[in-house]
VOGU-3710 file (C-alpha; in Angstrom, 3 decimals, decimal comma):
1> mnkmikgllv> -10,153/-34,883/-6,665  -8,618/-35,530/-3,227  -5,213/-36,185/-4,809  -5,421/-32,880/-6,697  -6,262/-30,933/-3,525  -3,452/-32,637/-1,577  -1,026/-31,749/-4,355  -2,085/-28,131/-4,303  -1,691/-28,062/-0,512  1,883/-29,337/-0,766
11> tvlavsaaqv> 2,625/-26,723/-3,455  1,238/-23,863/-1,347  3,228/-24,920/1,712  6,401/-25,256/-0,368  5,974/-21,761/-1,825  5,374/-20,313/1,643  8,419/-22,033/3,107  10,622/-20,690/0,318  9,861/-17,075/1,197  12,593/-15,185/3,068
21> yatntnrtfl> 11,674/-11,925/4,746  12,880/-9,025/2,619  13,345/-5,416/3,712  12,769/-2,625/1,220  13,819/0,951/1,865  13,834/4,444/0,332  10,373/4,244/-1,254  7,990/7,149/-1,767  4,746/5,181/-2,142  2,986/2,031/-0,940
31> mprptgvdlp> -0,054/0,384/-2,517  -1,479/-1,917/0,196  -3,562/-5,030/-0,415  -6,953/-3,806/-1,689  -9,651/-3,963/0,978  -12,031/-6,016/-1,156  -9,514/-8,732/-2,044  -10,260/-11,077/0,857  -11,452/-14,619/0,102  -11,749/-15,717/3,770
41> meyttfesli> -14,151/-12,864/4,462  -16,157/-13,723/1,364  -16,504/-17,495/1,750  -16,646/-18,386/5,462  -20,155/-19,714/6,211  -21,461/-18,167/2,953  -20,202/-21,252/1,124  -22,708/-23,372/3,077  -25,555/-21,140/1,923  -24,405/-21,220/-1,701
51> grkaedkfgg> -24,092/-25,012/-1,664  -27,683/-25,716/-0,593  -30,030/-27,707/-2,834  -32,789/-25,353/-3,981  -34,412/-26,684/-7,139  -37,676/-24,888/-6,401  -36,050/-21,554/-5,553  -34,782/-18,630/-7,586  -31,205/-19,608/-6,790  -30,033/-16,292/-5,364
61> nfqvtgfykd> -27,751/-15,917/-2,342  -26,899/-12,586/-0,763  -24,728/-11,637/2,198  -23,763/-8,403/3,948  -20,490/-8,356/5,895  -19,268/-5,682/8,259  -15,503/-5,689/8,798  -12,552/-3,986/10,461  -8,846/-4,356/9,547  -5,859/-2,979/11,437
71> snnakelakl> -2,135/-3,098/10,618  0,529/-4,427/12,961  3,988/-3,831/11,435  4,595/-0,099/11,855  8,355/-0,369/12,437  8,906/-2,340/9,233  6,715/0,015/7,194  8,801/2,920/8,505  11,918/1,333/7,007  10,150/1,234/3,649
81> flinnkstia> 9,475/4,979/3,641  12,722/6,089/5,298  16,267/5,191/4,249  19,157/2,901/5,230  16,682/0,267/6,504  15,930/2,441/9,533  12,701/3,394/11,272  14,453/6,470/12,744  16,903/8,581/10,761  19,245/11,376/11,845
91> ltqivtsnnl> 18,919/14,792/10,204  21,882/16,919/11,261  23,493/20,200/10,316  27,096/20,297/11,418  29,362/22,725/9,590  33,136/22,411/9,903  36,014/24,121/8,174  35,827/21,692/5,265  32,025/22,006/5,140  31,383/18,328/5,961
101> pttavdvdlr> 29,459/16,746/8,859  31,680/15,761/11,788  29,647/12,646/12,546  27,753/9,995/10,611  24,327/11,216/9,532  21,559/9,832/7,381  20,615/13,124/5,730  22,300/16,504/6,005  19,567/18,788/7,328  20,852/21,626/5,134
111> ylihdteant> 19,417/19,848/2,086  15,930/20,266/3,589  16,072/23,519/5,518  18,266/26,368/4,358  19,805/27,984/7,408  17,238/30,315/8,948  19,856/32,769/10,188  20,182/35,619/7,724  23,521/36,566/6,175  25,648/33,694/7,518
121> yvetaavgan> 25,781/29,907/7,687  27,886/29,888/10,856  25,958/28,267/13,726  26,990/28,762/17,355  26,389/25,019/17,927  25,577/21,953/15,846  21,859/21,425/15,284  20,006/18,265/14,428  16,874/16,196/14,810  15,803/12,553/14,684
131> lslkpeidsy> 12,900/11,705/12,401  10,940/8,537/13,150  7,794/7,042/11,651  5,304/4,422/12,846  2,960/4,113/9,845  -0,451/2,594/10,498  -3,323/1,760/8,187  -6,785/0,552/9,065  -9,994/0,108/7,151  -13,591/-0,617/7,968
141> gvrfdyhqdl> -16,817/-0,878/6,088  -19,410/-3,186/4,610  -19,115/-5,587/1,690  -21,963/-7,030/-0,342  -21,639/-10,449/-1,990  -24,118/-12,017/-4,382  -24,147/-15,493/-5,938  -26,760/-16,418/-8,554  -27,387/-19,984/-9,697  -28,104/-19,991/-13,464
151> dkilkglylk> -29,071/-23,650/-13,829  -32,237/-22,619/-15,656  -30,052/-21,301/-18,475  -27,345/-23,973/-18,368  -26,820/-26,529/-15,627  -23,692/-25,618/-13,678  -23,654/-21,969/-14,785  -23,508/-19,224/-12,135  -22,826/-15,521/-11,658  -21,203/-13,928/-8,624
161> anlpvacvet> -20,314/-10,355/-7,681  -18,938/-8,447/-4,722  -18,966/-4,771/-3,869  -17,091/-3,511/-0,774  -17,720/-0,034/0,616  -14,791/0,985/2,794  -13,115/3,796/4,641  -9,320/3,536/4,546  -7,320/5,596/7,031  -3,545/6,056/7,058
171> npkinvtntt> -1,329/7,710/9,623  2,479/7,934/9,262  2,783/8,869/12,954  5,713/11,183/12,433  7,803/12,067/15,476  10,661/14,580/15,474  12,969/14,674/18,485  16,177/16,470/19,428  19,460/14,721/18,806  21,516/14,244/21,954
181> gfapvyangd> 24,381/16,720/22,122  22,937/18,969/19,431  21,496/22,450/19,918  17,650/22,493/19,957  17,549/25,855/18,173  19,132/27,567/15,203  21,410/30,538/15,850  18,489/32,914/15,339  16,449/31,134/18,008  14,074/29,139/15,790
191> svlttvtsyf> 13,242/25,695/17,204  14,752/22,868/15,160  11,896/20,513/16,092  9,220/23,014/15,087  11,007/23,882/11,855  11,536/20,252/10,770  8,023/19,171/11,751  6,525/22,157/9,931  8,609/21,434/6,853  7,200/17,895/6,485
201> ngsysnttea> 3,581/18,892/7,164  3,776/21,693/4,593  3,463/24,686/6,912  7,074/25,882/6,800  8,263/28,465/4,319  10,777/31,289/4,473  9,906/34,417/2,541  11,529/37,060/4,730  15,209/36,203/5,210  17,194/37,275/2,176
211> gfeqialtkg> 19,316/34,504/0,729  17,451/31,696/2,474  14,039/31,843/0,878  12,206/28,565/0,306  8,597/27,745/-0,474  6,469/25,230/1,425  6,290/21,518/0,709  3,022/20,686/-1,096  3,569/17,066/-2,196  4,660/13,973/-0,309
221> lisgkhnetg> 3,539/15,529/2,975  4,181/13,561/6,179  1,425/14,584/8,537  -1,396/13,186/10,640  -4,344/10,993/9,750  -5,947/10,997/6,335  -8,828/8,898/5,074  -10,694/8,049/1,915  -14,148/6,465/1,617  -15,690/4,830/-1,425
231> vadidialgy> -16,553/1,661/-3,286  -13,388/-0,459/-3,240  -13,859/-1,880/-6,761  -16,576/-4,176/-8,135  -15,630/-7,765/-8,944  -17,845/-9,845/-11,245  -17,361/-13,457/-12,348  -19,283/-15,808/-14,653  -18,522/-19,436/-13,880  -19,315/-23,020/-14,776
241> kflnkhnyya> -19,144/-26,193/-12,667  -17,277/-28,592/-14,895  -17,337/-31,207/-12,115  -20,451/-31,635/-10,017  -20,571/-34,927/-8,150  -22,253/-35,949/-4,929  -19,081/-35,592/-2,813  -17,124/-32,971/-4,723  -17,320/-30,205/-7,282  -14,990/-27,907/-9,186
251> slalaitipt> -15,713/-24,787/-11,212  -13,905/-22,189/-13,262  -14,989/-18,598/-13,837  -13,989/-15,704/-16,064  -13,820/-12,535/-14,003  -13,288/-8,799/-14,243  -12,487/-6,113/-11,690  -14,103/-2,738/-12,348  -12,130/0,045/-10,622  -14,324/2,394/-8,605
261> gnnakgvymf> -11,953/3,691/-5,913  -9,465/6,567/-5,937  -5,961/6,681/-7,369  -2,722/8,169/-6,085  -2,446/11,962/-6,112  0,978/12,266/-4,471  -0,150/14,841/-1,907  0,769/12,602/1,045  3,625/10,156/1,497  1,329/7,430/2,911
271> epivgngqhf> -1,939/8,232/1,231  -5,151/6,221/1,674  -6,237/4,258/-1,400  -9,689/2,676/-1,638  -9,549/-0,251/-4,044  -6,578/-1,104/-6,233  -5,715/2,413/-7,426  -8,027/2,646/-10,449  -6,708/-0,358/-12,381  -8,997/-2,558/-14,476
281> glggdldaqa> -8,509/-6,266/-13,809  -9,095/-9,398/-15,890  -8,632/-12,963/-14,731  -10,268/-16,108/-13,487  -11,452/-17,987/-10,411  -11,197/-21,607/-9,357  -13,666/-22,956/-6,795  -13,375/-26,556/-5,601  -14,683/-28,569/-2,684  -14,502/-32,186/-1,575
291> rvwgdcehnl> -16,355/-33,902/1,266  -13,755/-36,104/2,910  -15,866/-37,437/5,771  -19,507/-37,749/6,838  -22,867/-37,249/5,189  -24,975/-34,279/4,111  -25,839/-33,301/7,701  -22,597/-33,966/9,519  -19,399/-33,723/7,538  -15,902/-32,385/6,983
301> kinlfmkyry> -15,003/-30,709/3,695  -11,863/-29,348/2,076  -12,306/-25,999/0,330  -10,003/-24,576/-2,298  -10,812/-21,138/-3,734  -8,511/-19,036/-5,902  -8,737/-15,651/-7,606  -6,249/-14,395/-10,168  -6,394/-10,919/-11,689  -4,088/-9,151/-14,069
311> lfeshehrtl> -4,269/-5,435/-13,286  -3,658/-3,254/-16,305  -1,805/0,019/-16,707  -3,364/3,253/-15,519  -2,328/6,829/-14,765  -1,347/7,904/-11,263  0,587/10,706/-9,619  3,661/9,386/-7,845  6,648/11,149/-6,281  9,918/10,373/-8,048
321> qingrpfsqy> 13,433/10,661/-6,637  16,850/11,635/-7,934  19,009/8,612/-8,731  21,660/7,962/-6,108  20,223/10,480/-3,642  18,235/8,747/-0,869  15,385/10,857/0,537  15,983/13,374/-2,253  12,267/13,962/-2,771  12,636/16,296/0,225
331> fllgvsgqip> 15,809/18,043/-0,948  15,610/21,660/-2,033  15,862/22,357/-5,734  16,846/25,576/-7,375  14,555/26,652/-10,199  16,092/28,711/-12,991  14,631/32,201/-13,058  13,445/32,324/-9,450  15,025/33,026/-6,062  13,252/30,754/-3,534
341> atpaaniltq> 14,350/27,129/-3,269  11,602/24,544/-3,873  11,165/21,130/-2,205  11,884/18,519/-4,859  8,620/16,636/-4,219  6,668/19,664/-5,468  8,328/19,228/-8,846  9,038/15,478/-8,925  5,455/14,413/-8,191  4,590/13,561/-11,757
351> nvdvtpgsqf> 1,910/11,853/-13,813  3,187/8,326/-14,484  1,884/5,074/-15,960  1,681/2,283/-13,375  1,194/-1,420/-14,185  0,512/-3,556/-11,079  0,481/-6,818/-13,054  -0,493/-10,124/-11,439  -2,507/-10,406/-8,241  -3,445/-13,696/-6,565
361> dgilglaynn> -5,664/-14,485/-3,593  -6,226/-18,077/-2,508  -7,514/-20,072/0,436  -7,192/-23,719/1,375  -9,221/-24,741/4,374  -11,371/-27,191/6,260  -15,094/-26,684/6,771  -16,850/-28,677/9,486  -20,646/-28,794/9,332  -23,013/-30,243/11,897
371> ggfafdlgyn> -26,660/-29,590/11,208  -26,831/-25,848/10,755  -23,498/-25,104/12,424  -20,482/-24,343/10,279  -16,866/-23,949/11,372  -14,055/-22,894/9,024  -10,312/-23,024/9,555  -7,752/-22,433/6,851  -4,826/-20,751/5,179  -4,884/-17,637/2,986
381> lyfresekvh> -2,142/-16,737/0,518  -1,903/-13,321/-1,148  0,606/-12,292/-3,804  1,058/-9,222/-5,955  4,005/-8,673/-8,258  6,266/-5,610/-8,286  4,749/-2,563/-9,925  6,200/-1,217/-13,140  6,296/2,593/-13,314  6,853/4,447/-16,598
391> ykggfdttky> 7,359/8,177/-16,880  4,963/9,942/-19,251  7,299/12,830/-20,060  7,082/16,607/-19,783  9,908/17,206/-17,288  11,844/20,383/-18,116  15,485/19,284/-18,425  16,924/22,809/-18,394  15,346/24,252/-15,295  16,068/22,331/-12,062
401> nvmsknwqqt> 19,015/21,295/-9,968  19,775/20,375/-6,380  20,517/23,559/-4,479  23,914/23,576/-2,795  23,464/23,082/0,937  25,770/26,050/1,508  24,406/28,425/-1,074  23,067/31,781/0,015  20,696/32,682/-2,788  20,949/36,391/-3,527
411> avfdatntav> 20,000/36,307/-7,210  17,735/34,255/-9,419  18,830/30,636/-9,759  20,653/29,336/-12,820  20,580/25,548/-13,120  23,652/25,597/-15,367  25,807/27,557/-12,906  28,036/25,009/-11,179  28,756/27,440/-8,343  25,203/27,209/-7,014
421> ndvdqvlngv> 24,598/23,508/-7,619  25,352/20,768/-5,130  28,878/19,440/-5,611  27,997/16,264/-3,672  26,022/15,168/-6,719  29,291/14,238/-8,391  30,014/11,790/-5,575  26,686/10,077/-6,281  27,040/9,779/-10,029  24,904/12,794/-10,923
431> tvapltvanl> 26,544/15,639/-12,800  26,093/19,258/-11,762  24,308/19,928/-15,043  20,515/20,475/-14,860  18,502/17,404/-13,862  17,254/15,289/-16,752  14,765/12,429/-17,024  17,722/10,039/-16,842  18,436/11,377/-13,331  14,971/10,440/-12,048
441> sltapatpsq> 14,378/7,195/-10,160  11,320/5,161/-11,148  12,115/2,538/-8,507  11,347/4,732/-5,498  7,653/5,286/-6,373  6,990/1,625/-7,290  5,517/-0,757/-4,709  7,701/-3,892/-4,431  6,213/-7,381/-4,718  3,969/-8,421/-1,843
451> ftngiysglg> 3,499/-11,848/-0,314  1,488/-12,644/2,816  0,389/-15,761/4,653  -2,835/-15,679/6,648  -4,609/-17,960/9,084  -8,386/-17,578/9,231  -11,340/-19,082/11,049  -15,079/-18,644/10,953  -18,102/-19,729/12,945  -21,662/-19,529/11,694
461> yyfkewetpl> -25,128/-20,963/11,698  -27,336/-21,659/8,712  -31,110/-21,866/9,261  -31,575/-24,176/6,307  -35,032/-25,428/7,285  -36,566/-21,985/6,893  -38,584/-21,109/3,810  -36,050/-18,340/3,162  -32,794/-19,688/4,650  -30,905/-17,295/6,902
471> mlglsgkyef> -27,177/-17,353/7,601  -25,245/-15,690/10,451  -21,492/-15,746/10,859  -18,358/-14,367/12,465  -14,828/-14,626/11,107  -11,305/-13,531/11,900  -7,916/-13,598/10,212  -4,306/-12,750/10,988  -2,054/-11,974/8,045  1,727/-12,362/8,285
481> asnnasieqw> 3,916/-10,234/6,004  6,842/-11,781/4,128  8,399/-8,372/3,428  7,978/-4,825/4,659  6,097/-3,793/1,509  3,210/-5,947/2,747  0,769/-5,076/5,495  0,747/-7,408/8,483  -2,767/-7,103/9,867  -5,694/-8,678/11,626
491> tiagkigigf> -9,306/-8,696/10,458  -12,612/-9,293/12,195  -15,945/-9,554/10,396  -19,605/-10,307/11,077  -22,095/-11,316/8,413  -25,700/-12,055/7,652  -27,048/-13,663/4,511  -30,169/-15,100/2,906  -30,948/-17,586/0,175  -33,995/-17,241/-2,036
//
C-alpha cells in the first residue's frame, strides 16, 4: 500500500512539473472551477470522524461547512477576454486620406461606434480610448456533506453525498480611459469615454442621427458586478472498501453529479455560474489511507482521495465570433432589410451544444492526529479538459455582414452589396458575401483546458469520547493557476460535524 501511494505521489509531482504556463486570448466565455468541486474542503478533519469505530451506532456522519473563495489573477484573466494577450487594449479612430489608422491599434473604434457626427466622417482630431479589464470572481456559501456506513447491508459498503449552496459573484472591472494625444470628444462634442463605456454596458444607442443609427448591445455586456445563488450541483457516490486492514484501507465508488445550478445565457461576458453549467456527470472515486507511524491515538497518516467525472453534453447560450476577426463579437453588423447597425453579439449569441468532458480533483496529504486533535497538510490537483462547442444551427446565412467602418447608412442594408460591407474582411480570409456558419468561430466561446495546483491545510478537534461525537475544524487553501483559463484563488472554510 505504501509503495502504491509513493508511486502516485511521484506521478502527481511529475505531471505538475511538466506544466508550462499557457496564455489564452480572444475568448468570449469562461467556465471556472465549480464551487462544489473541492476535496480539501470536504475531507479535512471530516475524515477523522468518518474513520471512527462505531459498531453500535447508526453509522451516519454529517458536516456543515461555511466557505469563502476569492480570485487573485485578474490581469491574466483580462488577457483571456481581451485580445493580443493584453489586459489593456487600444480602441482608436484615426481617419487619414487612405482611410487607415496612422498608428498601431488593437481594434479600430469605428467597428464598434459609428461616428456620432451626422453627415460626415471627418473628425477635427483623432479620437480613441484604452479599454482595460481586471476580472474578479468570488463565491461564498455553505456545503453539506454526508457519509453513511452501510456495513449492515454489506461490510465495506458506504454511501456519501455533498450539496453546496453558493453565491457566485463576477465583476469584469471595466475601465475606459483616454488615449494620450487623442481627442477626448467626437467632433459633435460627445465624450469618447462615456460613449465607449455606455456601448459595453448596453446603454448606448443612436436613433437620431441619420446614417449612423445603431441599436444597443444586449449580449456579452461588460458591466459591473453580477451574482447568481443556488445549489451548486449534488454529488452522490456508492462505494466499497475492497481493502480494509488495521493500518490501511482503500475503496472505490461509482458516482454521479446531478446538475442543479444555472447555465450560460450569454447576457454578460463574465457571467456567474453556480455549479458546472448544467452538465450531468458520471465517474468514480478512489479513497485510500495508510497509517505510516504511531498507534490509534497518536499517529501520522497519508491520505489519497480522487474524484473523476465525465461531464456530458448540454445546451448553453454562448457568444460566437467571426473567424479571423479578434473582438468581432462587438463589431457592428448590417442586417438586410433594416437601417440601424446591430452589435454582432446580439446576433452571434446562439444556442450551442457544449461538452466539458473529463474533470479530475485529487488530494495527496498528511494527516497528523493526537488524541482528538487533527492537522492536515497536502496538495490538491484539479484538471478539466478543453470544452467542445458544437453549433446547433439556425443562423440565417443571407442576412448579416460586417458593416463597413466608413459606411453612412442612408438606406436599408443589403448583405450582398459589396459597397456597404467591410473590405477589411478580405484581408482576414472572410469574403464580403453574407456571413455563413463557416465564418463563425467555435473556439472563442469554448473554455480552454484548466490545470491548477493547490496547497491546503486544516486544523480541527474531534470529541470522540462523546456519546454523539462532535467535530470542529478550520481549513485554508491557495490554488495556483497553470494557465490564464484557470482561476488562481484562496479559500477559507470553517466546519462542524457530528457522528451518530
